[in-house]
VOMINU-303088 format. One record per residue (C-alpha): residue in one letter; x, y, z. Coordinates in nm, 2 decimals, padded with zeros to 4 digits. Layout:
N
> residu/x/y/z
> A/X/Y/Z .
...
***
This chain:
369
> residu/x/y/z
> X/00.00/-00.01/00.00 .
> X/00.13/00.33/-00.10 .
> X/-00.03/00.54/00.18 .
> X/-00.04/00.43/00.55 .
> X/-00.26/00.63/00.79 .
> X/-00.08/00.65/01.11 .
> X/-00.32/00.83/01.34 .
> X/-00.61/01.08/01.34 .
> X/-00.71/01.36/01.58 .
> X/-01.07/01.47/01.50 .
> X/-01.08/01.51/01.13 .
> X/-00.70/01.57/01.11 .
> X/-00.48/01.29/00.98 .
> X/-00.11/01.20/01.01 .
> X/00.02/00.95/00.76 .
> X/00.30/00.83/00.55 .
> X/00.31/00.81/00.17 .
> X/00.57/00.56/00.02 .
> X/00.71/00.65/-00.32 .
> X/01.00/00.52/-00.53 .
> X/01.22/00.81/-00.40 .
> X/01.14/00.78/-00.04 .
> X/00.89/00.86/00.23 .
> X/00.67/01.16/00.24 .
> X/00.53/01.25/00.60 .
> X/00.19/01.39/00.58 .
> X/00.04/01.65/00.61 .
> X/00.29/01.76/00.36 .
> X/00.35/02.09/00.17 .
> X/00.51/02.07/-00.17 .
> X/00.71/02.37/-00.30 .
> X/00.63/02.42/-00.67 .
> X/00.92/02.37/-00.92 .
> X/00.73/02.46/-01.24 .
> X/01.02/02.47/-01.48 .
> X/01.24/02.21/-01.31 .
> X/01.34/02.44/-01.04 .
> X/01.19/02.61/-00.73 .
> X/01.21/02.98/-00.84 .
> X/01.53/03.14/-00.72 .
> X/01.64/02.83/-00.51 .
> X/01.90/02.58/-00.51 .
> X/01.74/02.24/-00.46 .
> X/01.99/02.17/-00.18 .
> X/01.85/02.46/-00.01 .
> X/01.49/02.34/-00.06 .
> X/01.61/02.02/00.09 .
> X/01.75/02.18/00.40 .
> X/01.39/02.31/00.49 .
> X/01.28/01.95/00.54 .
> X/01.08/01.93/00.22 .
> X/01.04/01.58/00.11 .
> X/00.85/01.64/-00.22 .
> X/00.83/01.90/-00.48 .
> X/00.60/01.97/-00.78 .
> X/00.69/01.99/-01.15 .
> X/00.46/02.13/-01.43 .
> X/00.38/01.89/-01.71 .
> X/00.26/02.17/-01.95 .
> X/00.57/02.40/-01.92 .
> X/00.81/02.10/-01.93 .
> X/00.64/01.96/-02.23 .
> X/00.71/02.29/-02.42 .
> X/01.06/02.34/-02.27 .
> X/01.28/02.16/-02.29 .
> X/01.05/01.87/-02.37 .
> X/00.98/01.54/-02.21 .
> X/01.23/01.35/-02.43 .
> X/01.52/01.57/-02.35 .
> X/01.44/01.55/-01.98 .
> X/01.45/01.18/-02.01 .
> X/01.77/01.19/-02.19 .
> X/01.93/01.35/-01.86 .
> X/01.79/01.06/-01.67 .
> X/01.46/01.21/-01.58 .
> X/01.35/01.50/-01.37 .
> X/01.54/01.38/-01.05 .
> X/01.87/01.39/-01.23 .
> X/01.79/01.69/-01.43 .
> X/01.72/01.92/-01.15 .
> X/01.93/01.73/-00.88 .
> X/01.64/01.65/-00.66 .
> X/01.68/01.31/-00.48 .
> X/01.34/01.29/-00.33 .
> X/00.98/01.25/-00.44 .
> X/00.84/01.45/-00.74 .
> X/00.49/01.50/-00.81 .
> X/00.39/01.62/-01.16 .
> X/00.06/01.78/-01.26 .
> X/-00.11/01.68/-01.59 .
> X/-00.15/02.02/-01.76 .
> X/-00.52/02.03/-01.66 .
> X/-00.48/02.37/-01.47 .
> X/-00.36/02.52/-01.80 .
> X/-00.67/02.40/-01.96 .
> X/-00.83/02.68/-01.75 .
> X/-00.56/02.93/-01.71 .
> X/-00.47/02.94/-02.08 .
> X/-00.83/02.93/-02.20 .
> X/-00.77/03.16/-02.49 .
> X/-00.51/02.94/-02.63 .
> X/-00.67/02.60/-02.62 .
> X/-00.97/02.40/-02.76 .
> X/-01.12/02.11/-02.57 .
> X/-01.29/01.82/-02.73 .
> X/-01.40/01.47/-02.59 .
> X/-01.05/01.32/-02.65 .
> X/-00.83/01.59/-02.52 .
> X/-00.70/01.95/-02.56 .
> X/-00.52/02.12/-02.83 .
> X/-00.29/02.40/-02.71 .
> X/-00.14/02.69/-02.88 .
> X/00.20/02.75/-02.70 .
> X/00.22/03.06/-02.51 .
> X/00.61/03.06/-02.60 .
> X/00.61/03.05/-02.97 .
> X/00.26/02.99/-03.10 .
> X/00.33/02.61/-03.21 .
> X/00.04/02.38/-03.17 .
> X/00.04/02.09/-02.92 .
> X/-00.21/01.81/-02.84 .
> X/-00.25/01.69/-02.48 .
> X/-00.47/01.37/-02.42 .
> X/-00.53/01.17/-02.11 .
> X/-00.29/00.90/-02.26 .
> X/-00.02/01.13/-02.37 .
> X/-00.02/01.32/-02.04 .
> X/00.07/00.98/-01.87 .
> X/00.33/00.91/-02.13 .
> X/00.50/01.25/-02.07 .
> X/00.49/01.22/-01.70 .
> X/00.65/00.88/-01.73 .
> X/00.93/01.02/-01.93 .
> X/00.98/01.30/-01.68 .
> X/01.01/01.03/-01.41 .
> X/00.75/01.15/-01.17 .
> X/00.69/00.95/-00.86 .
> X/00.33/01.07/-00.84 .
> X/00.15/01.17/-01.16 .
> X/-00.19/01.33/-01.21 .
> X/-00.47/01.24/-01.45 .
> X/-00.56/01.50/-01.72 .
> X/-00.86/01.67/-01.61 .
> X/-01.08/01.99/-01.69 .
> X/-01.07/02.26/-01.42 .
> X/-01.33/02.52/-01.46 .
> X/-01.30/02.89/-01.33 .
> X/-01.55/02.97/-01.07 .
> X/-01.81/03.10/-01.08 .
> X/-01.93/02.86/-01.35 .
> X/-02.27/02.76/-01.47 .
> X/-02.42/02.41/-01.34 .
> X/-02.38/02.30/-01.71 .
> X/-02.01/02.39/-01.72 .
> X/-01.95/02.21/-01.39 .
> X/-02.14/01.89/-01.49 .
> X/-01.95/01.88/-01.83 .
> X/-01.61/01.91/-01.65 .
> X/-01.70/01.63/-01.42 .
> X/-01.81/01.40/-01.69 .
> X/-01.51/01.47/-01.92 .
> X/-01.26/01.44/-01.62 .
> X/-01.42/01.11/-01.52 .
> X/-01.38/00.97/-01.89 .
> X/-01.02/01.10/-01.91 .
> X/-00.96/00.95/-01.57 .
> X/-01.06/00.61/-01.69 .
> X/-00.84/00.63/-02.00 .
> X/-00.54/00.78/-01.80 .
> X/-00.56/00.50/-01.54 .
> X/-00.56/00.22/-01.81 .
> X/-00.27/00.38/-01.98 .
> X/-00.07/00.41/-01.65 .
> X/-00.14/00.05/-01.54 .
> X/-00.04/-00.08/-01.88 .
> X/00.30/00.09/-01.84 .
> X/00.37/-00.11/-01.50 .
> X/00.60/00.17/-01.39 .
> X/00.59/00.10/-01.01 .
> X/00.49/00.46/-00.96 .
> X/00.18/00.63/-00.84 .
> X/-00.12/00.80/-01.01 .
> X/-00.39/01.02/-00.84 .
> X/-00.72/01.11/-00.98 .
> X/-00.86/01.46/-00.95 .
> X/-01.21/01.54/-00.81 .
> X/-01.40/01.82/-00.99 .
> X/-01.73/01.96/-00.94 .
> X/-01.69/02.33/-00.85 .
> X/-01.87/02.41/-00.53 .
> X/-02.18/02.18/-00.62 .
> X/-02.20/01.91/-00.36 .
> X/-02.38/01.66/-00.58 .
> X/-02.11/01.71/-00.86 .
> X/-01.83/01.67/-00.60 .
> X/-02.00/01.34/-00.48 .
> X/-02.04/01.22/-00.84 .
> X/-01.68/01.29/-00.93 .
> X/-01.54/01.14/-00.62 .
> X/-01.73/00.82/-00.63 .
> X/-01.66/00.78/-01.00 .
> X/-01.28/00.82/-00.94 .
> X/-01.29/00.57/-00.66 .
> X/-01.47/00.33/-00.88 .
> X/-01.18/00.36/-01.13 .
> X/-00.93/00.30/-00.85 .
> X/-00.64/00.54/-00.81 .
> X/-00.33/00.53/-00.58 .
> X/-00.45/00.87/-00.43 .
> X/-00.71/01.14/-00.49 .
> X/-00.68/01.52/-00.53 .
> X/-00.95/01.78/-00.48 .
> X/-00.90/02.02/-00.78 .
> X/-01.09/02.31/-00.90 .
> X/-01.06/02.53/-00.58 .
> X/-00.84/02.83/-00.49 .
> X/-00.96/02.97/-00.83 .
> X/-01.14/03.27/-00.69 .
> X/-01.40/03.14/-00.43 .
> X/-01.39/03.26/-00.07 .
> X/-01.22/03.05/00.18 .
> X/-01.56/02.94/00.36 .
> X/-01.68/02.80/00.02 .
> X/-01.36/02.61/-00.02 .
> X/-01.38/02.47/00.32 .
> X/-01.75/02.37/00.26 .
> X/-01.65/02.21/-00.06 .
> X/-01.38/01.99/00.12 .
> X/-01.64/01.91/00.39 .
> X/-01.88/01.76/00.12 .
> X/-01.60/01.59/-00.08 .
> X/-01.37/01.42/00.17 .
> X/-01.63/01.16/00.31 .
> X/-01.65/01.02/-00.04 .
> X/-01.28/00.95/-00.06 .
> X/-01.14/00.64/00.10 .
> X/-00.95/00.69/00.43 .
> X/-00.69/00.43/00.32 .
> X/-00.56/00.67/00.05 .
> X/-00.38/01.00/00.04 .
> X/-00.59/01.32/-00.01 .
> X/-00.42/01.61/-00.21 .
> X/-00.58/01.97/-00.21 .
> X/-00.43/02.12/-00.53 .
> X/-00.30/02.48/-00.54 .
> X/-00.36/02.57/-00.18 .
> X/-00.26/02.80/-00.02 .
> X/-00.23/03.05/00.27 .
> X/-00.13/02.92/00.62 .
> X/-00.49/02.96/00.72 .
> X/-00.61/02.75/00.43 .
> X/-00.36/02.48/00.51 .
> X/-00.47/02.47/00.88 .
> X/-00.84/02.45/00.80 .
> X/-00.78/02.20/00.53 .
> X/-00.57/01.97/00.76 .
> X/-00.86/01.99/01.01 .
> X/-01.08/01.84/00.74 .
> X/-00.86/01.55/00.65 .
> X/-00.64/01.67/00.38 .
> X/-00.29/01.53/00.36 .
> X/-00.09/01.71/00.08 .
> X/-00.08/02.06/-00.05 .
> X/00.12/02.26/-00.31 .
> X/00.12/02.65/-00.39 .
> X/00.35/02.90/-00.54 .
> X/00.26/03.15/-00.25 .
> X/00.59/03.10/-00.06 .
> X/00.81/03.18/-00.34 .
> X/00.59/03.43/-00.51 .
> X/00.58/03.62/-00.19 .
> X/00.95/03.59/-00.13 .
> X/01.00/03.76/-00.48 .
> X/00.79/04.04/-00.36 .
> X/00.95/04.10/-00.03 .
> X/00.69/03.94/00.19 .
> X/00.81/03.69/00.46 .
> X/00.61/03.44/00.64 .
> X/00.74/03.38/01.00 .
> X/00.61/03.21/01.31 .
> X/00.48/03.55/01.44 .
> X/00.30/03.64/01.13 .
> X/00.38/03.81/00.78 .
> X/00.65/04.05/00.76 .
> X/00.66/04.30/00.47 .
> X/01.02/04.38/00.42 .
> X/00.96/04.67/00.19 .
> X/00.84/04.86/00.50 .
> X/01.09/05.14/00.60 .
> X/01.05/05.05/00.97 .
> X/01.27/04.75/00.91 .
> X/01.57/04.95/00.77 .
> X/01.74/04.97/01.11 .
> X/01.60/04.64/01.25 .
> X/01.92/04.42/01.34 .
> X/01.70/04.12/01.46 .
> X/01.69/03.79/01.25 .
> X/01.40/03.75/01.01 .
> X/01.29/03.45/01.23 .
> X/01.51/03.30/01.50 .
> X/01.26/03.02/01.56 .
> X/01.32/02.86/01.23 .
> X/01.61/02.63/01.18 .
> X/01.71/02.79/00.84 .
> X/02.02/02.99/00.74 .
> X/01.81/03.26/00.56 .
> X/01.59/03.29/00.87 .
> X/01.82/03.31/01.16 .
> X/02.15/03.44/01.01 .
> X/02.04/03.76/00.82 .
> X/01.87/04.07/00.99 .
> X/01.57/04.22/00.87 .
> X/01.75/04.54/00.80 .
> X/01.99/04.36/00.56 .
> X/01.69/04.18/00.39 .
> X/01.51/04.53/00.37 .
> X/01.82/04.68/00.19 .
> X/01.82/04.39/-00.06 .
> X/01.47/04.43/-00.13 .
> X/01.49/04.81/-00.18 .
> X/01.79/04.80/-00.41 .
> X/01.65/04.50/-00.62 .
> X/01.90/04.25/-00.55 .
> X/01.82/03.89/-00.66 .
> X/01.95/03.76/-00.33 .
> X/01.66/03.91/-00.16 .
> X/01.41/03.68/-00.35 .
> X/01.64/03.39/-00.27 .
> X/01.66/03.44/00.10 .
> X/01.30/03.53/00.17 .
> X/01.17/03.25/-00.04 .
> X/01.41/03.00/00.14 .
> X/01.27/03.14/00.48 .
> X/00.90/03.11/00.35 .
> X/00.95/02.75/00.24 .
> X/01.11/02.66/00.58 .
> X/00.82/02.83/00.75 .
> X/00.57/02.62/00.55 .
> X/00.76/02.30/00.63 .
> X/00.78/02.39/01.00 .
> X/00.41/02.46/01.00 .
> X/00.36/02.12/00.85 .
> X/00.58/01.94/01.11 .
> X/00.41/02.11/01.39 .
> X/00.07/02.00/01.26 .
> X/00.20/01.64/01.22 .
> X/00.33/01.65/01.58 .
> X/00.01/01.79/01.73 .
> X/-00.20/01.52/01.55 .
> X/00.04/01.24/01.67 .
> X/00.00/01.37/02.03 .
> X/-00.38/01.43/02.03 .
> X/-00.35/01.82/02.06 .
> X/-00.45/01.93/01.72 .
> X/-00.74/02.13/01.83 .
> X/-00.52/02.31/02.07 .
> X/-00.25/02.38/01.81 .
> X/-00.51/02.48/01.55 .
> X/-00.66/02.74/01.79 .
> X/-00.32/02.90/01.86 .
> X/-00.22/02.92/01.49 .
> X/-00.56/03.05/01.39 .
> X/-00.50/03.35/01.60 .
> X/-00.23/03.45/01.37 .
> X/-00.33/03.29/01.04 .
> X/-00.71/03.22/01.05 .
> X/-00.83/02.89/00.92 .
> X/-01.01/02.82/01.25 .
> X/-01.35/02.80/01.10 .
***
């Protein structure tokens, strides 16, 4: 079995996911490595934060440098020098985000490259084949994600086509006998009946894990939480649950309380590139002039070189003069914070004090609802 549920505390779960490149302790946050790198970071520094898994982007890597070229370097692990688990998305999110450049039919998606205008075809089967060439430990099925708000007809169509594509993707994946893992993606917008239909259909197909997609696309946090509440009960407790593209610390805390095991988001590195740090005492906007003479560490509570060994005044200076090192150090701190948050939640679940920990964290970050 690829996922072992170790303990629960209320709705929160602590588990362990076994992949070809090692163990992933859950709840887990995955830094995003879109172009075979976590932006501005060395992978050894990402590893130093305690991250056990990163995410790669199938659509972007398909275009540049191409799956065959990555395979010629020994796969994504060797190419980007990351020895641990890699999860790759399927390109489904780009079906939504690049809607002006694509056309969907029953068999797949035709893309016009945002890079050079060349045409590309992505199908449930080819998405599996590309991810196998990349060497992903965990790969996602191709799905259709709709932007919210959406009409009931649009939501129902996306569920139907995602289930059809899921069945094709699963068959192709199993025929490859790769020894790796594949997750199905639950769609359905914020419609409880469509979420149930999607979840039950995917469970019937039988994946190694299940993701909740189609959230963090514009809906408020309470709607996201409500959608998790109506979806999670239809997913098997014996399998990992992954909430895609989420999110803020408050989002993560509230989702863990609802039984979610895995997360990814660009937020830590995107914030880092804009001078915003996440710390154990709250957010710190290092553009603010009040930090110019602050000689205290960014966050002495984090076991991270960037957090404990550089002053807020120095980081403020780097941000103000536009030095690239600012993005590196603040992103490093932010990833370390997210990993610390996950480690603290795992410990609290293991010790049966998740509610207490959640309440304390919610005072800073929200997510207590």
